[in-house]
N, C-alpha and C positions, 0 to 999 in steps of 0.2 A: 726933476728926475727922481730925487730921493723920495718925494711923496708918492710917485707912481710905483716905485719899488716897494714901498711900505704897504701899498694896497695889495700887492700880489705875493708878498712873502708870508709864509706860514710858520708857526712854531712846531716844535717836535711833537707837542701834544695834539696839534690839529692835523698833522700830515698823515698819521696812520690811517685815518678814515679815508682820506683822499687817495692814498695809495691803493687801498682796497677797492675803491671805486674804479680805479684804472685796471687792476688785476682781474676783476670779475669778468670783463669782456675779453680777457687775454691780450690786453695791450701792455705796453712797457712804460712804467714811470721812470723818469730820470731825476734823481734827487741831487740837487746842487746846493752847495753851501760853502762857507769858509771852512778851512781845515779844522779838524778836531771837534766837530759839533756832534757827531754820533750817527752819521748816515748808515754806516755798515752795521752798527749795533741795532738800529731800527729795523733793518732788513732781517737780522737774525731774530729779533723779538717777534716779528710777524711770522717767520718760519716756525718758531717754537710754539706760538699760539695756535697755528693751524696745522701743526704736525707735518711740516715740510722739511725734507732733507736739503741742507744748504750745499750748493756747489759754488765755491768762491773762485771766480775767474778774474785775475788781475789782467785786464785787457791790454794794458801797456806792455806786458811781457809776452803777448801772443804774436804769432805770425799769421798772415791770411790763410795759409794752408791748414792751420789748427782749427779754423772755423769752417772752411769749405770741405775739408776732408782730404785724404791722401789718395792719389791716383793708383788704380790697380787694373789689371787686365781681365776683361770679361770674355768668355767664349774663346779661350786661347786655342782650343783644338778644333775650331770650326773655320769655315771659309770667311765668315763675317766676324772678324776680330773687333772687339769693342773695348774701350776703356771706361772706367767709372771712378767714383770716389767713395772711399770708406771713411765714415766719421770717426773722430776720436771718441774713446769710451767715456770721455768727460761728460758728454751730452746724453741725456736719456731720450731715446727715440721710441716711436710706436712699437709696441710688442715687448719692450723691456719690462721685467717684473718690478713691482714697487719695492722700495727699500723696506726691510723688516721694521715694523714699528712706525712707519710713516704712511701718509695718504698721498704723497706726491713729492715734487722737488721744487726748490726755489733756486734759480740760477742768479747769482749776484755778479753782475758785470761791474766790478769795482775799478776805480781809476779809469772810468769810461772815457773821459775826454783827455786823458793822458796818452791814449793810444795814437799811433801815427794814423794819418788819414787813410792809408791803404788798408789798415786793419779795421778802421771804422767802416770803410766801404765793404769789406768782407762780412761785416756784421749786419749789413742791411737785410739780408735774407733771413738771418736768425731772428731779428727783431720784428720785422713786418710780416714775413711769410711763415715764421715759426718752423724754419727748415735748416738743417745742417747738411749742406751739399744736396744730395738727392733724397735725403731722408727727412721725414717730419718729426718734430719734437713730440714727445709723449704728451697726450692731452692733459695729463695731470701735472704738467710742468708750467710754472710761471717765471717771468724774468723781471728783475729790477736792475736798473743801471744807477750808478752813483759816481759823483765826481766833484771837484772843486771849481770855484769860479776863476776865470782868466785873470781878473783884477787882483787875485791873491798871490800871483806869481808862484803857483804850486805845481809847476811842471805840467801845464795843460796845453792842449792844442785846440784850435777852433773846431766847432762842430759844423760840418758842412750843411748847407740848406737841405740837402736830400735826407740827412739824418734828423735834422730838426723836425721834419714833418713825420718822422717815424716813431718818435718818442713823445711822451707827455711830460714836460719839464715842470718840476715843483721846486721853487726857491724856498730854502729853509733858513730861518733866522734864529738866533739864540734868544731864549726867554727864561728869565730867572725863575719865575713861578713854576714853569714846567720842569725845569731842571731840579728844583727842590722837591717836587713831588716824586720825580724819578729817584732822587737821592735817598728819600725816606724809605723807599721800597728796595733799595739795593745796597744796604749796609755801608753807606758812605760814612766815614769817621765823623763823629759829632763836631770835632774841632774844625774840620773843613766846612761843614754845613753852616755852623754858626759864624765862622769868619766871612763866608760869602753872603750871609744875610747882612752882616755889618758892612762889608765892602762889595756890594753887588756888581759894581763896574769891573771887578777883577775876575768875574766868572769867565769872560771872554774878552781879552784885550789883544787884538791882533792888528799889526801894522805890517803890510807886505814888505816895507823897507826897513824893518827892525834889524838891529845889529846884534841882538842877543842870540844865543844858541837855541832857545826855545821860547815859548810864550804861554801865558795862562789861557786855558780853554777847557771845556767840559772833559775832554779826554785826559789832559794832563793833571787836572784836579782829581780825577778818578785814580790816576797813577799815584798821586800824592797820598790819597786816602789808603790805598793798598800798602804803601810803604810805611806810613806812620802808625797804622792801627795797632801793631804790637808794642809801640813805645808808650810808656807812661809819661815821659817828658820829652819835649823836642829841644835837645841841647844845641848849643852854639856850634858844636863840631858837626852837626847835621846840616848846617846852612848850605855848604857846597852841593850837597845832594839835592836839597830843595831847589836851589838855583838851577841845577841841571834838569829839573823836572818842570818847573813853571816859569823860569826866568828869574833874573836877579832881583828886579824890583818887587815882583809879587812875592818872591821867597822871603825877602827881608820884612815885608809887611806881615806876612803870615807868621814868621818867626816871632816878631814882636808881639803879635796877638797871642801866640801860644805861651809866651812868657807871662802875659797877663793872666791867661787861663790857668797857668800853673800855680798862681798865687791865690786862686779862688778856694773857698771852702770845698771840702770833699763831699761826695754824695752821702757818705756816712754821717758827716757833721750836720748836713742839712736835714737828714732823716731824724737825727737826735734832737734838733732844736729848730723845726721849720718856721715857727712863728717869731723866733727871737734872733736868729743868726743874722749878722750884718753882711752887706754886700756892696754898699755904695751906690752911686747913681751914674757913674761913667758909662756911656752907651756901649763901649767895647766890652766892658766887664759884664754888663747885664746880658748882652748877646751871648757871650761865652757861657755864662751861668745858665741861661735858658737852654742852650744846646746840651749842656751837661745833664740838666734835670730831665729834659725830654728823652734823652738817650737812655736813661736808667729807669724811667717810669714803667711799672708793671701793675697788674691787678692786685698784687700783694702790698705795694707801697703807695698806690695812687692816692688813698685818703690822706696820708701824711704829706706827700709832696704837693697836693692841692692846697694845703694850708700855706705852703710857701708861695706857690704860684699866685694865689689870690692877693698877695702883697704887691705884686708887680703892676705896672701900668697895663691897661687893657690890651694895648697892642702887643706887648710882650707875652701876656697870657695867651693870646690867640696864636702867636708864633709857637709857643711851647706846646700847646695842645694839638695844633695841626700836625706838628712833627711827631709827637708822641702817639697820636691816634693812627697816623699813617704807618708807623713802625709796628704798633701792636693794636690792631682794630678792636680787640676784645675789651680794652679798657673803656671804650665808649659806653658800654653797658653798666659800668659801675655807678654806684649811687652818687659819688662825688662829681663825676663828669656829667651825669644826667642833670643834677641840680644846677651845675654851672650853665649847662646848655639852655635851661629854662629861661635864664636871664640874658644869655649872650649868644644865642644860636645865630642871630643875624650877623654878628661880627665873625663867628667861626666860619660861616658859609661865605 
């Protein structure tokens, strides 16, 4: 079973193209993964890329009437009185003007399989027929559903077989390489990035039966980065905060790592003596140092920092330059990087 699941699971880097394959014919992808992997963020990334206005619907908080529309009286003053349904203004329908600055809408049905079966049933028409009650969705509107796996005990309900055939399910797995590419482009603190290269198994450690208040995952590491970025030092007094963000075990390991990082040479000291400054050979120290150097590399100091980087083992050189180039692509055109690539392009790629 594990081998079969591995064949059909995709990384966050692979899934965007597959989602677009589903959206183009106006079908609905259902993104399923463990908690905290970044499904909602992916939907928003796609919306931003294609200039779509996001309508975030937490389906678990909805009532069937919210999807079908509310009844109202038609032809009240005629002999043939009829009733109809008026849709919520949440949904863009045919004839609605486009939002200013956007080319359409993206409806995100988040917590999709946390919704009661009655609400899921009410969503059949929306998902398959692209209708809200008696009205058709706007042709410039796409729909993405997202939810957690039942095995993760994340307040989910089963998806009925009728719904299974109405959505295209994509199973997402955590991939360290994909996350680090994302982190390099999203201002994640260099201490978090270098720690997770040193301890890759802690990027996502999730046990549905865990007893801690939280757990390490891409979402909680992003939270950690946002918290610690203003700090020059991660002091012991911050440990309870870290534990409440990524869990006690991960927090203690990260704190110990930051203590090591705090004893490293500063970037100023490295710039002053790139070919002579000492750093030792402990892997955790080198990982922290590589993260520090990559974080601070610019076109102005790249020549000096490359003198230091060339002293490292080739694997650490590659890690440093991949991260530095992802953060500041312009350094790739400098003479120092170009000369390095002549000899090591294969390793970098």
